[in-house]
C-alpha positions in Angstrom: 7.7 -48.5 -20.5 6.6 -45.2 -19.1 4.4 -43.0 -21.2 5.4 -39.4 -21.0 2.6 -37.2 -19.6 2.3 -33.7 -21.1 1.3 -31.1 -18.5 -1.0 -28.5 -19.8 -0.7 -25.0 -18.2 -3.3 -22.3 -18.4 -2.3 -19.3 -20.5 -0.9 -16.5 -18.4 -3.7 -14.1 -19.4 -6.3 -16.6 -18.3 -4.6 -17.1 -14.9 -4.7 -13.3 -14.3 -8.4 -13.3 -15.2 -8.9 -16.1 -12.7 -7.0 -14.3 -10.0 -9.1 -11.1 -10.6 -12.3 -13.1 -10.4 -11.2 -14.8 -7.1 -10.1 -11.4 -5.6 -13.4 -9.8 -6.7 -15.3 -12.7 -5.1 -13.3 -12.2 -1.9 -14.0 -8.5 -1.9 -17.7 -9.2 -2.4 -17.8 -11.7 0.4 -16.2 -9.3 2.8 -17.8 -6.0 1.8 -20.5 -6.7 -0.8 -23.5 -5.5 1.3 -21.6 -2.4 2.5 -20.6 -1.5 -1.1 -24.2 -1.8 -2.2 -25.6 0.2 0.7 -22.9 2.9 0.3 -23.0 3.1 -3.5 -25.0 6.4 -3.7 -23.8 7.9 -0.4 -21.2 10.6 -0.2 -18.9 11.0 2.8 -18.2 14.4 4.4 -14.7 14.5 3.0 -16.1 14.1 -0.5 -17.9 17.4 -0.3 -14.8 19.1 1.1 -12.6 17.9 -1.8 -15.3 18.8 -4.4 -15.7 22.3 -3.0 -12.0 22.9 -2.6 -11.3 21.9 -6.2 -14.1 24.1 -7.4 -12.8 27.1 -5.6 -9.0 26.6 -6.0 -8.1 24.3 -8.8 -8.7 25.7 -12.2 -6.0 24.2 -14.4 -3.5 21.3 -14.5 -0.8 23.6 -13.2 -2.9 24.4 -10.1 -3.1 20.7 -9.4 0.6 20.6 -8.7 1.4 24.1 -7.7 -1.3 24.6 -5.0 -1.6 22.8 -1.8 -4.4 20.3 -1.2 -7.5 20.6 0.9 -5.5 19.3 3.9 -2.6 21.5 4.9 0.8 19.9 5.3 0.1 17.1 2.8 1.2 17.1 -0.8 -0.6 14.5 -2.8 -1.4 16.3 -6.1 -2.0 13.1 -8.1 -4.6 11.7 -5.7 -6.3 14.8 -4.5 -6.1 17.9 -6.7 -5.6 16.2 -10.0 -8.0 13.3 -9.2 -10.9 15.5 -8.3 -10.1 18.0 -11.0 -10.5 15.3 -13.7 -13.4 13.8 -11.7 -15.3 17.0 -11.8 -14.8 17.4 -15.6 -15.1 13.8 -16.8 -17.4 12.3 -14.1 -19.4 15.4 -13.0 -18.4 14.4 -9.5 -20.8 11.5 -9.5 -20.2 9.7 -6.3 -21.0 6.3 -7.9 -18.2 6.7 -10.3 -15.7 7.3 -7.6 -16.9 4.3 -5.6 -16.5 2.2 -8.7 -12.9 3.3 -9.2 -12.1 2.4 -5.6 -13.5 -1.1 -6.0 -11.6 -1.6 -9.3 -8.3 -0.5 -7.6 -8.8 -2.8 -4.7 -9.0 -5.8 -7.1 -6.2 -4.4 -9.3 -3.8 -4.0 -6.4 -4.6 -7.6 -5.3 -3.7 -8.8 -8.8 -0.5 -6.8 -8.7 0.3 -8.4 -5.4 -0.3 -11.8 -7.0 2.1 -10.9 -9.8 4.8 -9.9 -7.3 4.2 -13.0 -5.1 4.6 -15.4 -8.1 8.3 -14.5 -8.1 8.7 -16.5 -4.8 5.6 -18.7 -4.5 4.7 -19.8 -8.0 1.6 -19.2 -10.0 -0.9 -21.1 -7.8 0.3 -20.5 -4.2 0.6 -16.8 -5.0 -3.2 -16.6 -5.3 -3.5 -17.0 -1.5 -2.0 -13.7 -0.5 -3.9 -11.9 -3.3 -7.3 -13.2 -2.2 -6.6 -12.6 1.5 -5.6 -9.0 0.6 -8.8 -8.4 -1.3 -11.0 -10.0 1.4 -9.7 -8.2 4.4 -12.4 -6.5 6.6 -9.8 -3.9 7.6 -10.1 -2.4 4.1 -13.6 -1.2 4.8 -12.8 2.5 4.7 -10.6 2.1 1.7 -13.5 0.4 -0.1 -16.2 2.8 0.9 -14.6 6.3 1.0 -13.6 8.0 -2.2 -10.9 10.0 -0.5 -9.1 6.7 0.2 -8.1 6.6 -3.5 -5.0 8.3 -2.1 -4.0 5.1 -0.4 -5.1 2.9 -3.3 -3.0 4.6 -5.9 -0.1 4.8 -3.5 -0.3 1.0 -2.9 -0.6 0.5 -6.7 2.6 2.3 -7.5 4.4 0.9 -4.5 3.8 -2.7 -5.5 4.5 -1.9 -9.2 7.8 -0.2 -8.2 8.9 -3.2 -6.0 7.8 -5.6 -8.8 9.8 -3.8 -11.5 12.8 -3.5 -9.1 12.9 -7.2 -8.2 12.6 -8.2 -11.8 15.4 -5.8 -12.7 17.7 -7.5 -10.2 16.7 -11.0 -11.4 17.4 -10.1 -15.1 19.9 -7.3 -14.6 17.7 -5.0 -16.7 18.3 -1.3 -16.6 15.0 -0.8 -18.4 13.0 -2.4 -15.6 15.0 -0.4 -13.0 14.0 2.8 -14.9 10.3 1.7 -14.8 10.6 1.1 -11.0 12.1 4.6 -10.5 9.3 6.1 -12.6 6.6 4.3 -10.6 8.3 5.5 -7.4 8.2 9.2 -8.6 4.4 8.8 -9.2 4.2 7.1 -5.8 5.7 10.0 -4.0 3.1 12.5 -5.4 0.3 10.0 -4.6 1.0 9.8 -0.9 4.1 10.8 1.1 4.2 7.4 2.9 6.0 6.2 -0.3 9.2 7.8 0.9 10.1 4.6 2.8 10.1 2.5 -0.4 14.0 2.8 -0.8 14.3 1.2 2.7 12.1 -1.7 1.6 14.2 -2.3 -1.5 17.3 -2.4 0.7 15.6 -4.9 2.9 14.9 -7.0 -0.2 18.5 -6.8 -1.2 19.6 -7.9 2.3 17.3 -10.9 2.5 16.4 -12.0 -1.0 18.5 -10.1 -3.5 21.5 -12.4 -3.7 24.8 -10.7 -4.4 24.4 -7.1 -3.3 25.4 -4.5 -5.9 25.2 -1.0 -4.6 24.4 1.1 -7.7 20.8 -0.1 -8.3 19.9 0.5 -4.6 21.0 4.2 -4.8 18.5 5.2 -7.4 15.4 5.3 -5.2 17.1 7.0 -2.2 18.4 9.7 -4.6 14.8 10.2 -5.9 13.4 10.4 -2.3 16.0 12.9 -1.2 15.3 15.0 -4.4 11.6 14.9 -3.6 12.2 16.0 0.0 14.3 19.0 -1.2 11.6 19.9 -3.7 8.8 19.6 -1.2 10.5 21.7 1.6 12.6 24.2 -0.2 11.0 24.8 -3.6 7.2 24.0 -3.3 7.3 25.1 0.4 4.3 22.8 1.2 5.9 21.7 4.5 3.7 22.9 7.4 2.0 21.4 10.4 -0.8 19.0 9.4 -2.9 19.7 12.5 -2.8 16.0 13.6 -1.7 15.0 17.1 1.2 12.7 17.4 2.5 10.7 20.4 6.0 9.3 19.9 6.1 7.4 23.2 7.2 3.7 22.8 4.0 2.6 24.5 1.8 4.4 21.9 3.9 3.2 19.0 3.7 -0.4 20.1 0.0 -0.1 20.7 -0.6 1.2 17.2 1.6 -1.4 15.6 -0.2 -4.1 17.6 -3.6 -2.7 16.4 -2.5 -2.8 12.8 -1.0 -6.2 13.2 -4.2 -7.6 14.7 -6.5 -6.1 12.1 -5.1 -8.6 9.5 -7.4 -11.1 11.1 -11.0 -10.9 9.9 -12.0 -13.2 12.8 -10.8 -10.6 15.3 -12.5 -7.7 13.5 -15.9 -9.3 13.3 -18.4 -7.9 14.1 -17.2 -4.8 12.4 -18.9 -2.1 14.5 -16.3 0.6 14.2 -14.7 1.2 10.8 -11.6 3.0 12.2 -10.6 0.5 14.9 -13.1 -2.0 16.4 -13.2 -1.9 20.2 -12.2 -5.5 20.6 -9.0 -5.0 18.6 -8.2 -1.7 20.3 -8.6 -3.3 23.7 -6.3 -6.3 22.8 -3.7 -4.0 21.2 -3.6 -1.9 24.4 -2.6 -4.8 26.6 1.0 -5.0 27.9 1.5 -8.5 26.4 0.5 -7.5 22.9 2.8 -4.5 23.0 5.6 -6.6 24.3 5.0 -9.2 21.6 5.2 -6.6 18.8 8.3 -5.1 20.4 10.0 -8.5 20.4 9.0 -9.1 16.7 10.4 -5.7 15.7 13.7 -6.2 17.6 14.0 -9.7 16.1 13.4 -8.2 12.6 16.1 -5.6 13.1 18.5 -8.3 14.3 17.8 -10.5 11.3 18.4 -7.6 8.9 21.7 -6.9 10.6 22.7 -10.6 10.5 20.8 -12.1 7.6 23.1 -15.1 7.4 21.2 -16.6 10.3 18.2 -17.1 8.0 19.4 -20.0 5.9 15.9 -21.0 4.6 14.4 -19.0 1.7 10.9 -19.2 3.1 12.0 -17.6 6.4 13.7 -14.8 4.6 10.5 -14.2 2.7 8.5 -14.0 6.0 11.1 -11.6 7.3 10.7 -9.5 4.2 6.9 -9.5 4.5 7.1 -8.3 8.2 9.5 -5.6 7.2 7.0 -4.4 4.6 4.4 -4.3 7.4 6.7 -2.3 9.8 8.4 0.1 7.4 5.6 2.5 6.5 5.9 5.7 8.6 5.8 4.9 12.3 2.2 4.9 13.6 2.4 7.7 16.0 -1.0 9.3 15.8 -2.4 9.6 19.3 
């Protein structure tokens, strides 16, 4: 006679605490000494934002009506408003800004965990979360306060995707509305969020089951409305002053560089925070560019003909690679 065994599961709240602790430990292992050394040190861009907000931003309305310190970029939530409140509530103490960055790195890793549980389960989903928090390539994001722009953008992106996927699984219009709201906040955090509707369509093609058009129209309509507001009403559209190279060779080189910097092993020793020489050299080779080109062409083919991916795990890999490739094409020269 078999004796039934009762399986005890940890409470969900305790699991999230455990994930946060593991992610914080991964972050400390990768960047702990740099965080300590940099804790009281401002970067040159900090002073620029502090001074610009002191001179130009005098009210909440100014945060959204006026352009930011960098021309051609409209990120009121993560530049004007962030430093406006930072000046009033934090007296622009650099340590407070550094603390916020560290907290958001861990928070974003936990959000990634929450999203990953939908496909990997409670325990396996910890792996991508910890790997995310312990990446050496996050060094600038961890150390420079201005990178809060990217941190909040990632926060709202993961949150919007998570709400959207859950809305499709439960057919909940309430969760769809929350996803749309997160996307609106995403767009005014960093303009890179404009590609989110494409990512959701990729999800629908690969993992969403029966495709129903209406939910997938919500985010593209928001993105189009934001673009009209940005160009025709706010009139913030102007040259950013950055140099761009749209050649296939440059695009593939940059994609290869971003692809390779997922490996801590390739990045170490981390001599250059922007792009270590060893990674830049490897990314510039013909074979790495060709490899990334083949991956991208294969991804496009799979999106056009998803029926060839009959295994759920392969569809998940294809979705992950699409998330890597969809952010605005890396064309900086």
